[in-house]
N, C-alpha and C positions, 0 to 999 in steps of 0.2 A: 504493501503499499504506499502511495506517496504522502509525501509530505500535504498540508490542507491547504486553505487561500490562503494566499499571503505569505507563504515559505520564502520568499525569496528577502522580508522584513524582517521574517524570523532567523535567518541564518546568517545576518548579520552580526549578528552575537553570540554564535558562535565560534571557537577557538581555531576550529578547523571548520572549513563548508562540505558537509556530503556530497560528493562529485557523483556516485553512483547509488541508482535502488536500493543497492545492500547497505550502504553507508547510510543512505536517509531513511529507511527502515530502524538500522539501529537508534538511531535518532530519536528514532516516534516511540521507541522500545524502552528508552531509557526516563524519556519525559515521562510515557503510560505507568514504567513500575514507580517513577517518585512519584507524582500525582498521587499512587495506592497509598503509599508509605505513609504520605503525607495523611490522609485523610485515617488510618488505621494508630499512626502514635506522634502525628501533629509533627511539624518541621521537625525539632530535636530528633527529632529518632527517624530522621531520612537523615543517610547518609552516604558517601561514595561508594565507600565496600559494599555496603548493604544495597545497593543501586547494581553493582558489578554483581553481586553471587546471584541476585533473581533474575538479573539478565542473561544470565551465563556467560560471561566474559570477563577475563581480566580484568582489574583496576584503573591499570593503563589507557582500557580502552572506552571509559567514561572521561578520566581525564584528557584524551584526545580529541574529544570534541568540548567538553566542559571544565576550564579551570578551576570552577570549586561551585560550592552548592549556592551563592547566589545567582552564580549564572546560570544556576537550572531553576530557582524561584523565576528569578529574572522572564525565563521564556516560558514556563509554565503561564506564569503571568500574559504577558503579549499572546498568548496563542488564549485566554481567557477571554481578554479583552476585545481581540478580532473577533469573537463568537459573540460579546455583547456588543459590538459594535453592528453587529450585522442584525442583532434581535434588535436593535433602534432601529434601522432603517428600515427593515421591514413595520416595525409598528407604526413609521410614519408617512408608508406608501400611499396617496392618494387625498392626505391632508387637504380640505378646502374653505372649512372654515373653523372658527369656532370651536363649536362641536367635535369637530374631527380633533383639533391638535388638544383638547381635553381628553378624549377617549384615548389617543395615543398616548399620550403622560399617562395616563393612569393604566392601561397597558405594558410600558415600560416598567414601572414600577412594581407592579404587579408579578412581572416575568423576572425581574431583578431579585423580588423576596424569594418567591420559590425555589430560583437556582441557587441562592446562597442557602437556604435555610435545608434544603435540598444534601447538597454536599459538602460533607465536614472539610475534605480537601480545599475546597473554595473559600472557606471559611479561616483557616490556619491561613491558608494564602495570602490573602487580603491581612489579617493581622500582623502577618510577616512584613506586609507591605510598608506596614507603620512604624517598624523599629527599625530599618533602614533608611538611609536620608536617600541615596541615590536611587531606590526603587521609590519611598517616597515622590521624588521626583518629575520619575515615569509615568505613576498614578495621577499624577497633578496636572499632568500635559494632555494621559489618557482623559482624565476629565473634563478638560478644556473642546480637548477633540469632537469627544461624545455631546458639549454644550452646543457644538456649532453646529453639528450635524442635525439636532432640534430647531435649530435658529433659522437656520438655512428652508426648513417645511413648513416653518411660520412666518415667516420673512414677508411675503406676500398679504400676512395679517394685521403686520404693527402699524401702527400711527405714525406717522411720518415726523421724522426726530427723537424718535426714541429707540431704533436698534439698538445702541449705543447701551443702553442701560438695559435692554430686555438683553443684549448677551449676557452683560454682568448679572443680574438678577439670574437666568435660568445657568449658566456657571457653578455661580451660588448654589444651586437648585441638586443639579448632579451630584456636586461635591457632599452635602447634606443628605442627602437620600443614601448615600452610603453608609455613612455615621449613624443614621436613623434604622436602617436593612439592620447592620448587624448589632445594633442595642434590640431590636425585636425581634430575634432569632435566640433569644437569650430570655426573653420574656414569655408568661403563659399567653399559649393560643388565640383569648378573647383578647387578654388587654394586648399584643400584637397586631389583630385586624383593629381595633380600633384607632392607632397609631396610625394607620395606614389609610384610615379612612381621614382622620385627621390633615394627616400629610397631604393626600390630595385636596381636600377640600383649601389649605393655605393656597398651592399650587394652583388651582380651578382661580379662588379669587382675584392672584397676582395676574392671570393669560388674562382675564377680563379687566384689566385695567390697562393693560396693554395693548389689547384689538382697536382698532379704529372701528367706529360705530355702523359701517357702509360693509364692514367684515363682518361684524357679527350675524 
């Protein structure tokens, strides 16, 4: 199986770029096992030695592509980010009015919550990102890119002169959504659901304030 969409971008992080199908499969297997270990044991339980053991190769074959554990975490995060952006793009397809923008925002938030809540590996991965300055900068840049996707889809609805402020607010909401979801998954289900509803209402209210009258 070849590497996923945007493989070229992901390969930029590798110490040695896989040129043959067998090498690409090796990289994918390393990442698959690393994510599995993170889900089962947490970030600290994922070691280069254990990855080598479970992928059936010498530890040198792991270091051949990844200089350290942080490089694996970074590439797993980039894979996760690509998939997240694809989901955001799909949710925003065909948005033409305020109701559509609200529905898209709700779908993005619900999808994000369900994905994180249902995958312990993603939970630990996101927590690890916040503990590393370089990875944190990656996360900020990714959040900005996701926000830009949303802004581009809603641009034709925003009142004249408000696009820059709208962009700042969307960036803030995407950042807050990540923090809110990480909190919500630690709470009882009913409290988490109420938190999601409250956050959606805040987003809806702000969206209404930016949309020009004839576009609503």
